[in-house]
N, C-alpha and C positions, 0 to 999 in steps of 0.2 A: 404516253406520253413520253420523250429519248433526252437521254441526259443534258444533251446538250443546251436544249427550250427551256425546259426546268431549270437551268444554270442561267441563261439569255432573262428570263422573265425574272427571278428571284436579283438580279444584278439589278435591270433595271426598276425598280421596286423599291429597291433600297435607294437609290438617287429621292425615293419622294422620302421615305419615311427617316431622312437622313437628312437634306436638306431640309434650310427654315421655313420654317410655316411650310412645308413641303403637303402636309396629308392633309392640309385646310385646302390650299388652293385646290388639290387632288379632289376631295367630298364638295368643294366649291361648282367647280365642274364642271363632274357626275350629276348633284343634281339639277343643274342647270342643265345638261343633256337631257336628262329625263323629265323633267314639269318640261321644259321647252319644247319634246316633243311628241309629250305628254300629257297635260294639261290635267285631265282627269282624276291622275296619280295622285297628285298633291294632296290631298282629301282623305288618301289614307295615312300620311304619317302624322308626327303631333306638330302644332305650333310653334315648338321649341324644339331646334334640330339639333341643338348641338350632342347629345347625347347619345342622340340618329349618328352623328356624324364618325362619333366614335366607334360606336358598334360595328358601324359598315369597314369600317380601318380593320380594326381587333379580329373582326371575323374574316375578311383579304386578308390579315397577315400570317393567320393561324393559318390557311389554306394553303396559302404558298408556302408557310414552315414543310408542312405536310407534304405535300405533291409525289413525295416520290413511295409514298404508300399508298398505291392505288385501294384497295379493302376498306384504311381508314379514310383517306379523305372522301369519298362515297356516302361509305356511313355518316358524316358529319353533315355533307350535305342531302344527302335524301330527308335526314336528320332535321335542318334549317330549312326546306322544301314544307319538310312534314308542320312548322313550327309558323310558318306566314300566313298559316289559313287562315289563322286567328284573326289579322290587319284584313283579310277581304281582298288576301294577293288570290289571284287567278295565272294558268299553266301560262297563256299567252303576256303576262307582264314579264314573265321572265330576260323572253328576248329581247324584249326592251332596253333594261335594265344591263341589259348584257350588252350591246350594241353605244347605250350611254358610259359604259363606264369601260368600253375598249375607242370611241371619241378620247375621253379625259385624259386618259395615256399619254395615247399619242399627243394632244394638244400641250399635256404636261411636259413631255420629251422634250419636244420640238421638232421642227423637220429633218431637223441637219443630225439632230443621234435618231432619230425613230427609224429604223433599216426595215428593207423585206424580211428580217429573221427574225427580230424582234414584233414585226408585223403578225407574223404567224406565228409564231411560239405563243404570244398574248390570245390571241384569237383559236386557238385549240386550246388553252388555258380557261377562258369565257364558255364557249363551245361546251366544255365538259359541263362547266362551273350550273351554268346554262339544263342540259339535259340531267343533270344528276339531279336540284333543286325539284323540276319537272316534273321528273318520275315518281319521288318520293312523296311533293304534294298529292300527285295522282292515284299511287296506290293508295296512300291512306283511308282505313272506311272507318276511323274513329270520329267524333266528333273533331267541331273547328274549338270547340270551347264548351267547359264547362261553370256549374255553379255552386258557389260554397256560401256558407254559412257562420258568421264567427263565433263560436262559443263561450269562448273563453282570451282573455288579453290580459297578460301579468306583466308587469313591470320588476324583471329582475335585477335591473341596473336603472339608472339617469339615463342611460343611452341604450336601453336594449330591452326586449322583448321580446317575451313569449307566449304567440299567436296558436289560436287552434281552429281548425275548422268541422264544418260536419258536411260533407259533400253530398248531392243528392241524388249525386249516381256515386260511387269509387270510381277514381282516376285510378288509371292500370296504372301505375307506374312502379318500377323497378326501384329498389333499396340504394340509393349512390347516385339517382339520377335528379334535376333540378326542374323545377317549371316555370312559366309564362305568367305572373300573373297580373290585374288589375285591381283596381282598388275605386268604390266608388268619391271618394274625393279626387281621385288622378283617371278621370274615364277615358282617357287619350292615350295614357302613356301605361306600359310594361315591363312590368324589373324582376328580375330571373331570383329563384332562391330554391332552394333543398329539402325537400323533409325531415324532417329527425327520427321522423318513427315510417319502419317500412311500412310497406302496403298492410291492410285490411279492408275487414268485411262492412265494417262498419259508416264505411268514407271517412273516414276519421284522418286529418291532418296536423301537422305542427310545422311551424315555422320559427326558428330565429332572427327575428331582423335586429340590426344593427344600426343606430338613426346617425347617417351621415352629416356631414355639417356642411351649407350650404345644397345638399339632396332635392329632387322636387318628392321624391315620393317615399323614402325610406321614415322622413319628419312626422307627414303623416301617419303612418303606421304605426312609429313608435308612441306618438302622440295624442290623436285621435280615432284613432280605432276604440271601436264601442261591440260589444255584443250584441249581435243581430243584426250588424254590418255584411251587407250580401259580398260577395268578391266573385271574377271571373278567374280560371285556369285556366291557363293552355295547354297545351299535348308536352306530357314529358319528353328533356331530352338528358344528352349526356350519358355518358356511359362509365365514369366509375362505375368497377365490383369486383371484386375476389375472384380470381378463379379458383373453381373448388380441386380441379379434379385436374390441376399439373402437380399437384402435392405441395409446392416451395409454400414456406412462411410468411406472413404479408407483413410491414411496416406502414402506417395509416400515422402519415403527420399534418395537424389542424390548428389553425390558429382564429382567435375570434369565433365568430358565428358557421369559419368552417370546419368548424366540429359535426356542425349538423348531417351531413352526407356522410361521415364518415362513423358515428352514433348509430343510422340507421339501420349499416351494411353491420354493425357489428348483433345490436339490435335482431337484426333476421339470423344472420347465426349462431347465436344465443338460440334459438328454436329448436335446430339441429343438433342430432347426434356427436359428429366428430367434426372438428375443422383444424384445421390451421393455426402454430401459435400465431398470435396476433401484440406485435409490440405497435401501442401506441400513444406517442406524444404528444399532447395538447398547450398551447402555448397562448399568450395573451402578453399585451406591454405589463401591462401591474398587474397583481397577486391575484385582485376582484376581477378583472375580466375570465377568472377560471370559474366560470358561473355558472358551470355541473357538474362542478365532482363527487356530488353526494350521489345524481343518478349512475354517473362512470364507477364510482367508485364500488356500488350494488351488482355493477353488471362483474365486475374486474371479480370479487368474492364468491362468485357464482358460478364461474366461467373459468377454470385452471388453467384455459389456454390462453386466455386476455390478460397483457400488459402494460400498466396504464401507468404514462413519468408524464406529471402538469410540470412548464418549463413556466417562469416569467422573464421579461426583461430586467425589469426592475427588481430591485427584492423591499421594497414597501410599496404603498399604496400611495394615491396621488391624493391632493391637500382636500381635496370633493368631497375624495371617500375617506373619513377618519377614521371609520374603522380598524383595527390592526391585519394584519393578512391574519387568514383563516389556515387553524394547522389543516395538515391532510390527515382524513378519517385514519382510524388506527389500520393496517395491513396495506396501505395504498404507498405510493413508491415516495419518497419525502421531492419537497417539490424543490427543483437543480435554477437555478439564475445567471441569466446570461440566454445574446442571442440562442433562439433556439435549431437559429444553421449550425451553430458551431459546437452546440450540443449535442445534436444527434449526430451530428458526424463523428465526434470524440467515442463517439458508439464503438467505430469500426465501419467497413464498405456495405456493407448493406449488401453488397454485390448478388447475396442467393438471394431475395427477398423481393416481392412484390410489393412495387411499393406505391402509395396517395401523398399525394398532398391535393389541399384544400386548403382557402383561405385569401388573402386578397395578390390581387395580379404582382403587387412587389413583392410579398411574399415569399409566390409562388417561386418567385423567378429567384429567389435569392436560395433561396433550400434546395431548389435544386442543381444548380451552380453550386451549392459545397455541397451535393453527394455526388455530381460528376468526378469536384473534383477527389473525392474521400474514395473512390472508384468506384462506385456503382454506375454500372451501364446507364446511356439515357435511353434505353430500350425498356429498360425494367420502369420506370416511372413515365405512371399518370397520372394526367390532372383536366380538369376540365379547360377548355381555352380560355388565356386570360387578352 
């Protein structure tokens, strides 16, 4: 796609995201056209569509952001096509969705501003999206879903649980990827979590789950999960990984349960003989949010290439956690206090590092901006779609 067409698409899409209730109006139009023309597709979606609308806009925004990186956007779309197999989506459904999106964008923009150039640019983008997703789904010979049994459920904080599963058949994921998960308490809803341990032949997986206030799924995972529950898993997605051949050292920044995909990669690296240097900044709002420091301390003490820096935004625990902040294990870097983006930037530009960020969307955006302002090239910074 030529640069002018990309610019037209991005400019037109900004009118949606920057206008009041623009994304709501666009998604309402999109699903209205999709279900109006294809009523049978409604059964593939959950009854409550709020989370679905947010995911749709997030994915579309991410695609538009990376349109000028053909290899990256193709890889993402093919993964997305493979992921949609778990919903029962078939190749023919993608053309229907593409048609609905084109109609929704045209309707939202209005005839006065929907020019032939914008129409052609969006038609090209949508055709590329539809083709790549269908190709990814058709080329995948893995199962659409796997089944697993909960073998451990451990509350490490009031709002955070470590959950270990044993899969019927090992899921072929790579450390740093994330998996769609469906639990029996919410049979029509899928959520994405990163394994906190690398692949193993026993088919064991470990997830760190934080309860989101008002969430549909995470409260059930943290509060209601029991040993013996059966979960469903979809195809692995995402591409956080360390380039072991480039020779560059690594900067990893994770807050909250965003630690999981970073920890899995470090554990996998610890099985190798030679590794680049890794600086891992682990953050949380309160000191008690640094819930996995003993495991990280063990990794740091046995792997001299690994440096771990704990960071908490505040220096004391909240009222509901009356315990005083725990001391860091002997030999670990002292806990630093302040916004993690500012603290990481204070160490230097990190311009020569492979950089990975994992955490909440807000945290990823703020740290990415802080790093870029500090001199880290944007092309060096990797994170999953927010």
